[in-house]
ZAMARGU-4260 file (C-alpha; in steps of 0.2 Angstrom, whole numbers, plus 5000, padded with zeros to 4 digits):
<rodrens>
0) 5570/5308/5405 | 5562/5302/5422 | 5562/5283/5424 | 5544/5277/5428 | 5544/5271/5446
5) 5537/5255/5452 | 5519/5254/5458 | 5517/5256/5477 | 5502/5258/5488 | 5496/5275/5490
10) 5478/5272/5495 | 5473/5259/5507 | 5454/5254/5511 | 5448/5260/5528 | 5430/5255/5528
15) 5415/5251/5517 | 5396/5252/5519 | 5381/5248/5508 | 5371/5263/5502 | 5353/5262/5503
20) 5348/5274/5489 | 5332/5265/5485 | 5340/5259/5468 | 5342/5277/5463 | 5359/5281/5455
25) 5372/5291/5465 | 5376/5308/5457 | 5388/5316/5469 | 5398/5313/5485 | 5405/5326/5497
30) 5417/5323/5512 | 5418/5335/5527 | 5431/5332/5541 | 5425/5336/5558 | 5440/5331/5568
35) 5455/5320/5567 | 5445/5304/5570 | 5428/5308/5563 | 5422/5314/5546 | 5405/5316/5538
40) 5400/5309/5520 | 5386/5316/5510 | 5379/5307/5496 | 5367/5315/5483 | 5356/5304/5473
45) 5346/5306/5456 | 5330/5307/5466 | 5335/5322/5476 | 5339/5313/5492 | 5354/5317/5503
50) 5361/5303/5513 | 5372/5306/5528 | 5386/5294/5534 | 5399/5295/5548 | 5417/5289/5546
55) 5426/5285/5562 | 5445/5282/5561 | 5450/5278/5579 | 5468/5271/5581 | 5462/5258/5593
60) 5448/5251/5583 | 5446/5248/5564 | 5438/5262/5554 | 5419/5261/5553 | 5405/5269/5542
65) 5389/5272/5550 | 5372/5278/5542 | 5365/5293/5551 | 5350/5300/5542 | 5343/5305/5525
70) 5334/5320/5519 | 5323/5322/5505 | 5323/5339/5497 | 5307/5349/5492 | 5301/5344/5475
75) 5312/5328/5475 | 5308/5314/5463 | 5313/5309/5446 | 5322/5322/5437 | 5327/5332/5453
80) 5345/5325/5454 | 5357/5332/5467 | 5370/5339/5456 | 5383/5345/5469 | 5385/5346/5488
85) 5397/5359/5496 | 5400/5357/5515 | 5404/5373/5525 | 5412/5366/5541 | 5416/5383/5548
90) 5397/5387/5550 | 5390/5370/5551 | 5380/5371/5535 | 5380/5362/5518 | 5374/5370/5501
95) 5366/5358/5489 | 5362/5362/5470 | 5346/5353/5464 | 5337/5357/5448 | 5345/5374/5447
100) 5341/5379/5465 | 5352/5381/5480 | 5347/5374/5496 | 5355/5378/5513 | 5355/5364/5525
105) 5362/5361/5543 | 5377/5349/5542 | 5368/5336/5553 | 5352/5336/5541 | 5342/5339/5557
110) 5332/5353/5550 | 5322/5355/5534 | 5331/5362/5519 | 5330/5381/5515 | 5329/5386/5497
115) 5338/5402/5492 | 5325/5410/5481 | 5336/5424/5475 | 5344/5412/5463 | 5336/5402/5449
120) 5343/5392/5435 | 5360/5389/5444 | 5371/5379/5433 | 5387/5379/5444 | 5394/5386/5460
125) 5410/5386/5470 | 5417/5393/5486 | 5431/5405/5487 | 5448/5397/5492 | 5462/5407/5499
130) 5479/5400/5502 | 5491/5406/5515 | 5505/5407/5503 | 5497/5421/5493 | 5495/5439/5500
135) 5477/5446/5497 | 5472/5462/5489 | 5454/5459/5489 | 5451/5470/5505 | 5462/5485/5499
140) 5454/5501/5492 | 5465/5501/5476 | 5457/5498/5459 | 5441/5503/5451 | 5427/5504/5463
145) 5415/5497/5450 | 5426/5482/5448 | 5429/5479/5467 | 5420/5463/5474 | 5415/5471/5490
150) 5405/5487/5490 | 5397/5485/5507 | 5410/5480/5520 | 5427/5473/5517 | 5428/5461/5532
155) 5419/5446/5524 | 5424/5429/5528 | 5432/5421/5512 | 5424/5404/5517 | 5407/5412/5514
160) 5410/5420/5497 | 5403/5411/5482 | 5404/5411/5463 | 5388/5406/5455 | 5385/5403/5437
165) 5367/5406/5431 | 5367/5403/5412 | 5380/5415/5405 | 5380/5426/5420 | 5392/5425/5434
170) 5386/5431/5451 | 5398/5434/5466 | 5388/5432/5483 | 5391/5431/5501 | 5382/5420/5514
175) 5376/5429/5529 | 5372/5423/5546 | 5353/5422/5542 | 5357/5408/5529 | 5354/5419/5514
180) 5365/5424/5500 | 5368/5442/5497 | 5374/5447/5479 | 5390/5457/5479 | 5392/5458/5460
185) 5385/5452/5444 | 5396/5449/5428 | 5387/5448/5412 | 5392/5449/5393 | 5410/5443/5396
190) 5407/5424/5394 | 5403/5414/5379 | 5392/5400/5383 | 5383/5393/5398 | 5393/5391/5414
195) 5395/5373/5417 | 5409/5373/5431 | 5418/5386/5441 | 5432/5387/5454 | 5437/5402/5464
200) 5455/5403/5469 | 5462/5419/5477 | 5457/5434/5466 | 5454/5423/5451 | 5438/5414/5446
205) 5440/5400/5433 | 5425/5397/5423 | 5421/5382/5411 | 5409/5383/5396 | 5406/5373/5380
210) 5417/5385/5371 | 5432/5385/5383 | 5439/5390/5399 | 5439/5408/5405 | 5448/5417/5419
215) 5440/5432/5428 | 5450/5444/5439 | 5441/5451/5454 | 5453/5465/5456 | 5453/5473/5439
220) 5437/5466/5432 | 5445/5459/5417 | 5440/5442/5409 | 5450/5432/5396 | 5449/5415/5388
225) 5463/5403/5394 | 5460/5392/5379 | 5445/5386/5368 | 5437/5369/5367 | 5432/5360/5351
230) 5414/5359/5346 | 5414/5340/5349 | 5420/5342/5366 | 5409/5336/5380 | 5406/5345/5397
235) 5421/5355/5403 | 5427/5350/5420 | 5440/5358/5432 | 5447/5354/5449 | 5455/5365/5462
240) 5471/5358/5468 | 5472/5364/5485 | 5489/5359/5490 | 5498/5369/5477 | 5484/5382/5475
245) 5482/5378/5456 | 5468/5372/5445 | 5467/5357/5434 | 5458/5360/5418 | 5452/5344/5409
250) 5453/5342/5390 | 5448/5324/5385 | 5460/5313/5395 | 5472/5327/5398 | 5473/5337/5414
255) 5481/5354/5411 | 5487/5362/5427 | 5488/5381/5428 | 5492/5394/5441 | 5482/5408/5449
260) 5485/5418/5433 | 5480/5405/5421 | 5497/5401/5415 | 5502/5382/5413 | 5514/5376/5426
265) 5523/5360/5427 | 5518/5345/5417 | 5501/5339/5412 | 5493/5323/5418 | 5488/5311/5404
270) 5475/5299/5410 | 5472/5282/5401 | 5455/5287/5398 | 5444/5302/5401 | 5440/5299/5420
275) 5422/5299/5426 | 5428/5308/5442 | 5444/5314/5449 | 5450/5321/5466 | 5466/5327/5475
280) 5474/5319/5490 | 5492/5325/5495 | 5503/5325/5480 | 5492/5314/5470 | 5477/5315/5459
285) 5465/5300/5460 | 5454/5296/5445 | 5441/5283/5442 | 5433/5276/5427 | 5421/5261/5426
290) 5426/5255/5444 | 5445/5256/5439 | 5454/5268/5451 | 5471/5276/5446 | 5482/5286/5457
295) 5494/5299/5447 | 5508/5309/5454 | 5505/5327/5451 | 5524/5331/5448 | 5530/5316/5437
300) 5513/5312/5429 | 5516/5293/5432 | 5503/5282/5438 | 5508/5275/5454 | 5494/5263/5459
305) 5479/5255/5451 | 5465/5245/5459 | 5447/5240/5456 | 5432/5245/5467 | 5415/5237/5469
310) 5412/5220/5462 | 5422/5223/5447 | 5407/5226/5435 | 5404/5242/5425 | 5396/5257/5431
315) 5399/5275/5436 | 5409/5280/5451 | 5409/5296/5461 | 5424/5303/5471 | 5425/5315/5485
320) 5440/5322/5494 | 5442/5334/5509 | 5447/5349/5499 | 5461/5352/5511 | 5479/5354/5508
325) 5482/5341/5522 | 5468/5329/5516 | 5471/5311/5517 | 5454/5303/5514 | 5445/5299/5498
330) 5427/5293/5497 | 5421/5282/5482 | 5403/5278/5479 | 5400/5264/5466 | 5388/5250/5464
335) 5378/5256/5479 | 5393/5254/5490 | 5402/5268/5499 | 5421/5264/5501 | 5433/5275/5511
340) 5451/5275/5507 | 5465/5283/5517 | 5482/5289/5511 | 5496/5278/5516 | 5509/5289/5526
345) 5525/5292/5518 | 5535/5282/5531 | 5524/5267/5527 | 5526/5269/5508 | 5545/5270/5511
350) 5545/5255/5522 | 5535/5245/5509 | 5548/5250/5496 | 5562/5245/5507 | 5555/5228/5511
355) 5555/5225/5492 | 5572/5232/5491 | 5567/5246/5479 | 5580/5258/5486 | 5579/5270/5471
360) 5561/5272/5472 | 5562/5274/5491 | 5575/5287/5490 | 5565/5296/5477 | 5550/5296/5488
365) 5560/5302/5503 | 5567/5316/5493 | 5549/5321/5487 | 5542/5320/5505 | 5557/5331/5511
370) 5554/5344/5497 | 5536/5344/5501 | 5539/5346/5520 | 5528/5331/5524 | 5542/5324/5536
375) 5549/5332/5551 | 5567/5333/5553 | 5568/5319/5566 | 5558/5307/5556 | 5568/5312/5540
380) 5584/5308/5550 | 5577/5292/5556 | 5572/5286/5538 | 5589/5291/5531 | 5598/5281/5544
385) 5586/5266/5540 | 5590/5267/5522 | 5608/5269/5525 | 5609/5253/5535 | 5599/5243/5522
390) 5610/5249/5508 | 5625/5244/5519 | 5619/5226/5521 | 5615/5226/5502 | 5634/5231/5499
395) 5631/5248/5493 | 5643/5256/5504 | 5644/5273/5496 | 5626/5276/5495 | 5624/5270/5513
400) 5636/5283/5520 | 5628/5296/5509 | 5612/5293/5519 | 5621/5292/5536 | 5628/5309/5533
405) 5611/5316/5529 | 5604/5309/5545 | 5606/5323/5558 | 5601/5312/5573 | 5611/5296/5569
410) 5625/5294/5582 | 5642/5289/5575 | 5643/5276/5588 | 5630/5266/5578 | 5643/5261/5566
415) 5656/5256/5579 | 5651/5237/5579 | 5654/5237/5560 | 5672/5242/5563 | 5677/5234/5580
420) 5668/5218/5585 | 5659/5218/5602 | 5663/5218/5616 | 5675/5234/5616 | 5677/5250/5625
425) 5663/5258/5617 | 5650/5244/5617 | 5639/5252/5629 | 5639/5268/5619 | 5630/5260/5604
430) 5611/5264/5605 | 5601/5248/5603 | 5590/5256/5589 | 5583/5243/5578 | 5574/5256/5567
435) 5560/5247/5558 | 5568/5230/5560 | 5572/5229/5541 | 5590/5225/5543 | 5600/5212/5553
440) 5609/5217/5569 | 5626/5226/5566 | 5641/5215/5564 | 5659/5217/5557 | 5661/5223/5539
445) 5669/5206/5535 | 5654/5197/5540 | 5642/5209/5531 | 5652/5207/5515 | 5653/5188/5517
450) 5634/5187/5520 | 5631/5198/5505 | 5642/5188/5493 | 5632/5172/5499 | 5616/5181/5495
455) 5622/5186/5478 | 5628/5168/5474 | 5611/5161/5479 | 5603/5174/5468 | 5613/5170/5453
460) 5609/5151/5455 | 5590/5156/5457 | 5591/5167/5442 | 5597/5152/5431 | 5583/5142/5438
465) 5571/5156/5432 | 5567/5163/5450 | 5568/5182/5452 | 5576/5189/5468 | 5578/5206/5476
470) 5597/5207/5473 | 5604/5221/5462 | 5605/5216/5444 | 5622/5224/5443 | 5629/5212/5456
475) 5620/5198/5446 | 5628/5202/5430 | 5645/5206/5437 | 5648/5199/5454 | 5660/5209/5465
480) 5676/5204/5472 | 5678/5202/5491 | 5694/5212/5492 | 5686/5227/5482 | 5671/5227/5493
485) 5681/5227/5509 | 5691/5241/5502 | 5676/5251/5497 | 5667/5248/5514 | 5683/5254/5524
490) 5685/5269/5513 | 5667/5275/5515 | 5667/5271/5534 | 5683/5283/5534 | 5673/5296/5525
495) 5659/5295/5537 | 5670/5296/5553 | 5679/5310/5545 | 5663/5320/5543 | 5658/5315/5561
500) 5674/5323/5568 | 5667/5340/5563 | 5652/5338/5574 | 5650/5342/5592 | 5651/5325/5600
505) 5653/5319/5618 | 5670/5315/5624 | 5668/5296/5624 | 5660/5296/5607 | 5674/5307/5600
510) 5687/5295/5607 | 5679/5281/5598 | 5678/5291/5581 | 5696/5296/5581 | 5702/5279/5587
515) 5692/5269/5575 | 5697/5281/5561 | 5715/5277/5565 | 5711/5259/5565 | 5703/5260/5547
520) 5718/5270/5541 | 5729/5257/5547 | 5718/5244/5538 | 5721/5252/5521 | 5739/5257/5525
525) 5736/5275/5523 | 5752/5281/5531 | 5750/5299/5528 | 5732/5300/5534 | 5738/5291/5550
530) 5752/5302/5553 | 5741/5318/5549 | 5728/5312/5562 | 5741/5307/5575 | 5750/5324/5574
535) 5735/5335/5574 | 5723/5338/5589 | 5714/5321/5591 | 5705/5311/5604 | 5713/5294/5600
540) 5714/5281/5614 | 5732/5277/5615 | 5729/5260/5624 | 5718/5254/5610 | 5731/5258/5596
545) 5748/5256/5604 | 5750/5237/5601 | 5741/5238/5584 | 5753/5252/5577 | 5768/5244/5585
550) 5765/5227/5577 | 5761/5234/5560 | 5777/5245/5560 | 5768/5262/5560 | 5780/5269/5572
555) 5779/5287/5566 | 5761/5288/5569 | 5763/5280/5586 | 5776/5293/5590 | 5765/5307/5585
560) 5751/5299/5595 | 5762/5298/5610 | 5768/5316/5608 | 5750/5323/5606 | 5745/5314/5622
565) 5759/5321/5632 | 5768/5304/5634 | 5785/5312/5630 | 5796/5298/5635 | 5788/5285/5624
570) 5787/5297/5610 | 5806/5301/5610 | 5810/5283/5613 | 5800/5278/5597 | 5809/5292/5587
575) 5825/5285/5593 | 5820/5267/5588 | 5816/5274/5571 | 5832/5283/5569 | 5842/5268/5575
580) 5833/5256/5563 | 5837/5265/5547 | 5851/5256/5539 | 5868/5263/5541 | 5877/5268/5525
585) 5890/5254/5523 | 5890/5251/5505 | 5902/5242/5493 | 5912/5252/5481 | 5905/5243/5466
590) 5888/5252/5469 | 5884/5266/5456 | 5888/5284/5462 | 5870/5290/5459 | 5862/5276/5468
595) 5873/5278/5483 | 5869/5297/5483 | 5850/5294/5482 | 5850/5280/5495 | 5861/5290/5507
600) 5850/5305/5505 | 5835/5296/5509 | 5843/5288/5525 | 5849/5305/5531 | 5832/5312/5528
605) 5823/5299/5538 | 5836/5300/5552 | 5835/5319/5552 | 5816/5318/5552 | 5816/5307/5567
610) 5829/5318/5576 | 5819/5334/5572 | 5803/5327/5579 | 5811/5321/5594 | 5819/5338/5597
615) 5802/5346/5596 | 5797/5336/5611 | 5813/5339/5620 | 5812/5357/5617 | 5797/5359/5628
620) 5801/5346/5641 | 5807/5351/5658 | 5812/5333/5662 | 5830/5335/5663 | 5834/5316/5664
625) 5824/5313/5648 | 5832/5327/5639 | 5850/5323/5644 | 5847/5304/5640 | 5842/5308/5622
630) 5854/5322/5619 | 5868/5312/5613 | 5860/5302/5599 | 5851/5317/5592 | 5868/5326/5592
635) 5876/5312/5582 | 5863/5315/5569 | 5862/5334/5569 | 5871/5345/5581 | 5860/5360/5577
640) 5845/5351/5584 | 5854/5346/5599 | 5859/5364/5602 | 5840/5370/5600 | 5835/5357/5613
645) 5848/5364/5626 | 5844/5383/5623 | 5825/5381/5620 | 5815/5395/5628 | 5799/5384/5627
650) 5802/5374/5643 | 5796/5381/5660 | 5811/5376/5670 | 5828/5378/5664 | 5840/5363/5664
655) 5855/5363/5676 | 5870/5370/5667 | 5882/5359/5676 | 5872/5343/5672 | 5871/5349/5654
660) 5889/5352/5652 | 5893/5335/5660 | 5881/5326/5648 | 5888/5334/5632 | 5900/5323/5622
665) 5917/5331/5623 | 5919/5328/5605 | 5904/5339/5601 | 5914/5355/5604 | 5903/5367/5595
670) 5888/5361/5605 | 5897/5365/5621 | 5903/5382/5614 | 5885/5387/5608 | 5877/5381/5625
675) 5890/5392/5635 | 5888/5406/5623 | 5869/5405/5627 | 5872/5405/5645 | 5883/5420/5645
680) 5875/5431/5632 | 5856/5426/5633 | 5855/5421/5651 | 5868/5434/5658 | 5877/5421/5668
685) 5892/5429/5678 | 5900/5413/5683 | 5918/5415/5679 | 5920/5396/5676 | 5908/5397/5662
690) 5917/5412/5654 | 5934/5404/5656 | 5928/5387/5649 | 5920/5396/5634 | 5936/5406/5631
695) 5947/5390/5632 | 5935/5381/5620 | 5936/5395/5608 | 5955/5396/5609 | 5957/5378/5607
700) 5946/5378/5591 | 5955/5393/5585 | 5971/5384/5587 | 5965/5368/5578 | 5958/5378/5563
705) 5972/5391/5562 | 5976/5394/5544 | 5959/5387/5537 | 5948/5398/5527 | 5933/5405/5537
710) 5920/5399/5524 | 5925/5381/5527 | 5923/5383/5546 | 5905/5389/5547 | 5896/5373/5547
715) 5909/5361/5554 | 5899/5346/5561 | 5908/5332/5571 | 5902/5315/5565 | 5907/5300/5575
720) 5918/5287/5566 | 5904/5274/5567 | 5892/5285/5557 | 5892/5289/5539 | 5894/5308/5535
725) 5882/5312/5521 | 5887/5328/5512 | 5874/5342/5512 | 5861/5331/5519 | 5854/5335/5537
730) 5869/5346/5541 | 5866/5363/5550 | 5875/5378/5554 | 5878/5381/5572 | 5889/5397/5570
735) 5888/5409/5556 | 5905/5418/5560 | 5922/5411/5561 | 5929/5404/5577 | 5943/5417/5578
740) 5931/5431/5576 | 5920/5424/5590 | 5935/5422/5601 | 5941/5440/5598 | 5924/5447/5602
745) 5922/5437/5618 | 5940/5442/5624 | 5936/5460/5621 | 5918/5460/5629 | 5920/5449/5644
750) 5929/5453/5660 | 5925/5437/5670 | 5937/5424/5662 | 5954/5419/5668 | 5966/5429/5656
755) 5982/5420/5661 | 5974/5403/5659 | 5969/5408/5641 | 5985/5416/5638 | 5995/5400/5643
760) 5985/5390/5630 | 5989/5401/5615 | 6006/5408/5621 | 6016/5398/5608 | 6004/5400/5594
765) 6002/5413/5580 | 5986/5420/5587 | 5994/5438/5589 | 5978/5448/5590 | 5971/5437/5603
770) 5987/5438/5613 | 5987/5457/5611 | 5970/5458/5619 | 5975/5447/5633 | 5991/5457/5636
775) 5981/5473/5636 | 5970/5465/5650 | 5986/5462/5660 | 5993/5479/5656 | 6008/5474/5646
780) 6009/5489/5635 | 6026/5486/5628 | 6021/5468/5622 | 6004/5475/5615 | 6013/5488/5605
785) 6026/5476/5599 | 6012/5464/5593 | 6002/5477/5585 | 6016/5486/5576 | 6028/5472/5572
790) 6018/5455/5571 | 6002/5462/5565 | 6008/5478/5557 | 5992/5486/5561 | 5998/5504/5563
795) 5981/5511/5566 | 5977/5499/5580 | 5994/5503/5588 | 5991/5522/5587 | 5973/5519/5594
800) 5981/5509/5609 | 5993/5524/5612 | 5978/5536/5612 | 5969/5524/5624 | 5984/5525/5636
805) 5985/5544/5634 | 6003/5547/5639 | 6016/5555/5628 | 6029/5541/5632 | 6018/5528/5624
810) 6019/5537/5607 | 6038/5539/5610 | 6039/5520/5614 | 6030/5516/5598 | 6042/5527/5588
815) 6056/5518/5596 | 6049/5502/5590 | 6047/5508/5572 | 6064/5515/5572 | 6072/5500/5580
820) 6062/5484/5577 | 6076/5472/5583 | 6078/5454/5577 | 6087/5461/5562 | 6072/5469/5554
825) 6074/5485/5544 | 6068/5502/5552 | 6050/5506/5548 | 6052/5523/5542 | 6035/5525/5534
830) 6026/5520/5550 | 6037/5532/5560 | 6033/5546/5548 | 6014/5541/5549 | 6015/5542/5568
835) 6024/5559/5568 | 6012/5566/5556 | 5996/5560/5565 | 6002/5562/5583 | 6018/5574/5582
840) 6010/5586/5594 | 6011/5573/5608 | 6030/5570/5605 | 6045/5581/5611 | 6054/5587/5596
845) 6071/5586/5604 | 6068/5568/5609 | 6062/5564/5592 | 6078/5571/5584 | 6088/5562/5596
850) 6080/5545/5591 | 6080/5548/5573 | 6093/5537/5564 | 6106/5544/5554 | 6102/5532/5540
855) 6084/5539/5539 | 6081/5549/5523 | 6080/5567/5526 | 6066/5570/5513 | 6055/5558/5522
860) 6055/5567/5539 | 6060/5585/5535 | 6042/5591/5532 | 6036/5581/5547 | 6049/5588/5558
865) 6047/5606/5552 | 6028/5604/5555 | 6032/5598/5573 | 6043/5612/5577 | 6031/5625/5570
870) 6017/5617/5580 | 6028/5616/5596 | 6032/5635/5594 | 6014/5639/5591 | 6009/5629/5606
875) 6023/5639/5616 | 6016/5656/5611 | 5998/5650/5615 | 6004/5645/5632 | 6011/5662/5635
880) 5996/5671/5630 | 5985/5661/5641 | 5997/5664/5655 | 5997/5683/5653 | 5978/5683/5652
885) 5976/5673/5667 | 5988/5684/5677 | 5978/5700/5671 | 5961/5692/5677 | 5969/5688/5693
890) 5974/5706/5696 | 5957/5712/5691 | 5948/5700/5703 | 5960/5705/5717 | 5956/5724/5714
895) 5938/5721/5714 | 5939/5711/5731 | 5949/5725/5739 | 5937/5738/5733 | 5923/5728/5741
900) 5931/5725/5757 | 5936/5744/5759 | 5919/5751/5757 | 5912/5762/5771 | 5895/5761/5779
905) 5887/5775/5788 | 5877/5771/5804 | 5866/5784/5813 | 5854/5783/5828 | 5840/5776/5818
910) 5849/5761/5811 | 5843/5745/5817 | 5848/5726/5816 | 5839/5718/5801 | 5836/5702/5811
915) 5832/5707/5829 | 5827/5726/5825 | 5837/5732/5840 | 5846/5749/5838 | 5864/5748/5833
920) 5870/5763/5842 | 5888/5759/5846 | 5887/5740/5845 | 5897/5730/5834 | 5888/5725/5817
925) 5891/5715/5801 | 5886/5718/5783 | 5882/5704/5771 | 5886/5705/5752 | 5868/5709/5748
930) 5870/5725/5759 | 5859/5718/5774 | 5866/5724/5791 | 5864/5714/5807 | 5871/5716/5825
935) 5885/5705/5830 | 5874/5694/5841 | 5863/5690/5826 | 5878/5688/5815 | 5885/5674/5827
940) 5868/5666/5827 | 5865/5666/5808 | 5883/5663/5802 | 5893/5672/5789 | 5885/5663/5774
945) 5867/5666/5777 | 5860/5684/5777 | 5844/5690/5785 | 5834/5687/5769 | 5838/5669/5771
950) 5849/5668/5756 | 5863/5656/5757 | 5878/5663/5748 | 5887/5646/5746 | 5873/5639/5736
955) 5866/5655/5728 | 5881/5665/5723 | 5879/5684/5722 | 5889/5693/5708 | 5889/5712/5707
960) 5892/5721/5690 | 5907/5730/5698 | 5916/5713/5702 | 5916/5707/5683 | 5933/5709/5674
965) 5930/5720/5659 | 5947/5717/5650
</rodrens>
């Protein structure tokens, strides 16, 4: 249920004037607006006289009412009362109803009245009103022609169309230029009772009779009753509500509002008593009874304003409005006085409510004006800001910010003085806008709250003394706490500034918004919000926040801020300070194990976080000095992060390898290994020093970790003695593979390291496979075979190495090693049999038999030797076959060559040289393989490999079928 609003001033008096009506009662008043500052007022009296007054509302001078002239209608006198006056501004005429006749008069009453003799016994008439919000169908050709309003021309001006009630007959007529009315249609037999009032809205004509209210449709010609009236009911009255294009039908003291189809819409207006007269102004209905004027809101039905007119006596009053949706004037004629009232603008009404601190009513009115479109966006934004500032000083911070956010034109800089006292960096950005001057000048939130609490305390004291105040009752009953108010004010300011960040602001204003937002976050110690703002894209001014965040200990936010502004050195330094200030894990043994674990985990996490954030900055930095200065402390916390810094691809200029290697802590072997690996594999470095250093580091690590399971070596992180090693917290894996595997792969793949230097390091160790790789680099075949066959017993690798050598003696050497291992070892018969089985064709059977030991079991080697002999014999036979076939081919080729060279050529007198075309006769000549003949002179010039046709037989070989060997 809606709460009844407080009364406020809707209508204010503009001007008044005495009415010289010769002591004759006033029956009707009409108001016609000529321009923005001039209106005409027509008064009709009981004696048939029309009085004309002029109302001037100049902004520079007070409004004035001036009498212009009077006009007595024909036959005027007692009993010839002027029932109604209808101004027609568009054509400069008025129509007056007197004693059942209609008169047409010029708007200035300069000419005599002209009676329209066509109509007699007129009881009511009204002009057609058309609203822009409805589409018209009157001018279409659809529908029944007999029911159409217009039979003669469809271009009639709707302002000159009238509905005239004559008894029970309804006549539709048009006013023509000659000043006469032309009947368009007559409607009879559809209404019960004499027509007493009418109103024409769009295509619907509302008619009131003694029996009820009717609705006639001009399109389809149908007429129906809206509702009936009791027999004891007085005269029906209705009023066209121009603003909403609706009609209000009166029943006793109730006004029922219906739409163009006669359907009730919204709520009804319930007046205190049945009014003598009622009119419309904006969203309000003005009623008068016995000199008492009441103003009702059409939507809520509440009475907003009451006042008396005249001398306070008793008597009838007559109202008139502009009958315009933007009308703001009301004329009241009472007790021989004419008083004009003007509607107070929405802004003035809101201003009046705000002065009374009626915030709810002001906001309700503001929303109403916004919905009705009576305020421009700029003024609406202005009012929202004004309401917001008043609510702010009244300690309603949430509601204040809500209005700030609804103000599109309010600048964020207007709230800066509430957060940071003047003078400051943004003082000149604050607009000196005092709005309506209803609130004090901006000051800090602390001062606003202190002043507000003082006002509340004073109001509580006055209330005890029986004096009312404008302070909110909620605050009087439950006075707020200063700390709670301060927190609420800061939270809502944060909400406003956060919303402002989404707007398109100037650079300086955006800097102020972000900087003060950080300032407010710090006030409430909202660490996560501070860090989120600092780490995201922002416009904070570091100089304004540096000392503040440093003093308050919010170093993480400060570090993020430094990084975001490109101040890398200070950012990394701050992270280093954070990592150093976390307490070291030196705990007593009497602490519980679970507590130690949790605390250690938290410390490691914080240190890891600081190192990780610093590494993000250093990964992108090309400042070599900065990177190398901070490399060691990050490596002490997490070696993986240190490696990422060194091998980062994000920086534009690479670091100097020599400087980096010199800066790496020698104890951090894996960091150095990973960096060298990156230089060699990713940067394709061909510096032999780097290759040798990498190989030596891998060899040294392999020696140190020899015999340890590979799974325990994948994540070895060297932790200094003065640091606490926290298991599984913050450790990272630099290498996924075991060190020996990496060493072996590198020794195989690289050709640039110093083999002898690496071999010297591992010479006395058990790294046999690595030694084999190095000896192979040096060409020490015997040592390689001994290591593979005897130390590693990798027979497949030994055989593969022999195949790589490619000589039969290598296989024989390997067989000798198998059969005579030396050092007191037993012969390796199975390995020897495997070698003979796989590569017996590469061995000489006689030499094999010579080297076989008498102690070797015959059953192990018999099959293999038999196979070798058979293969050897088969190989010998194949060789003989190939030899004989080659000999036969050679003989066939020689025979073909001989036959070709012994061919005879016949020359006669007509034979010519194929080159110079001279007759050969007895000259020497030569013949090429393609049978072309040239003289000896041309042969010497062309040579023996190129014929006359240009064919080069060295490049394009010619083969004749007779030359091919057919065997």
